[in-house]
C-alpha positions in Angstrom: 15.0 6.6 5.3 12.7 3.6 5.2 11.5 2.2 1.8 8.5 0.2 0.5 7.6 -0.8 -3.1 4.4 -2.2 -4.8 3.6 -3.4 -8.3 -0.1 -2.8 -9.0 -2.0 -2.8 -12.2 -3.8 0.4 -13.2 -7.5 -0.3 -13.8 -7.4 -3.3 -11.5 -10.3 -2.7 -9.2 -11.9 -4.9 -6.6 -15.7 -5.5 -6.3 -17.0 -5.1 -2.8 -17.9 -8.4 -1.3 -21.1 -9.0 0.6 -20.8 -7.2 3.9 -21.4 -10.5 5.8 -18.6 -12.3 4.1 -15.2 -12.7 5.9 -12.5 -10.6 4.3 -9.4 -12.6 3.5 -5.9 -11.4 4.1 -3.8 -10.5 1.1 0.0 -11.0 1.0 2.1 -8.0 -0.1 5.8 -7.3 0.1 6.5 -4.0 2.0 10.2 -2.9 2.0 11.3 -6.4 1.2 9.2 -8.0 4.0 6.1 -10.1 3.5 3.0 -8.5 5.1 -0.6 -9.8 5.4 -3.3 -7.2 5.1 -7.0 -6.8 4.6 -6.4 -3.4 3.0 -7.7 -3.1 -0.6 -6.3 0.4 -1.3 -3.0 2.1 -0.7 -4.6 4.5 1.8 -6.1 1.6 3.8 -2.6 0.0 4.0 -1.0 3.3 5.0 -3.6 3.6 7.8 -3.0 0.0 8.9 0.8 0.6 9.0 0.2 3.8 11.0 2.2 5.9 8.6 2.5 9.6 9.5 0.3 12.1 7.6 3.4 13.9 6.1 6.8 13.0 4.9 5.9 9.6 3.4 6.1 8.5 -0.2 5.0 5.1 -1.6 6.0 3.4 -4.9 4.2 0.6 -6.6 6.2 -1.4 -9.1 8.9 1.3 -9.0 6.3 4.0 -9.7 5.6 6.7 -7.2 1.9 7.0 -6.3 0.8 10.6 -5.5 -0.7 10.8 -2.0 -3.9 12.3 -3.5 -4.3 8.9 -5.4 -3.8 6.6 -2.4 -7.5 6.2 -1.7 -8.2 5.0 -5.3 -5.0 3.0 -5.8 -6.0 -0.7 -5.5 -3.7 -3.3 -4.1 -3.4 -6.9 -5.4 -2.1 -10.1 -4.0 1.7 -10.3 -4.4 2.2 -6.5 -4.9 5.6 -5.2 -3.8 5.7 -1.8 -2.2 8.5 0.6 -1.2 7.6 3.1 1.5 10.0 6.0 2.0 9.9 8.1 5.1 11.7 11.5 5.2 14.2 11.8 8.0 16.1 14.8 9.4 19.5 14.8 10.8 23.0 14.1 9.8 
């Protein structure tokens, strides 16, 4: 198994910047490792990390986020995520 964890604040939404402005990288901790990203939502981060479409769970601030909510779940500078990938075998 692989793990990630992210503290995010509910109701913490980001305003969309002018499309011509440069998007700055945000620093997050993913499974204990610092990561720089331009993702503003959990789904964007999952896509950026090329996570598989099934068998993955993500927690933010030790709280699991349902996959159906990833697209609406905002990320914030300094968030700590735990990504868990299902594994088969023994």
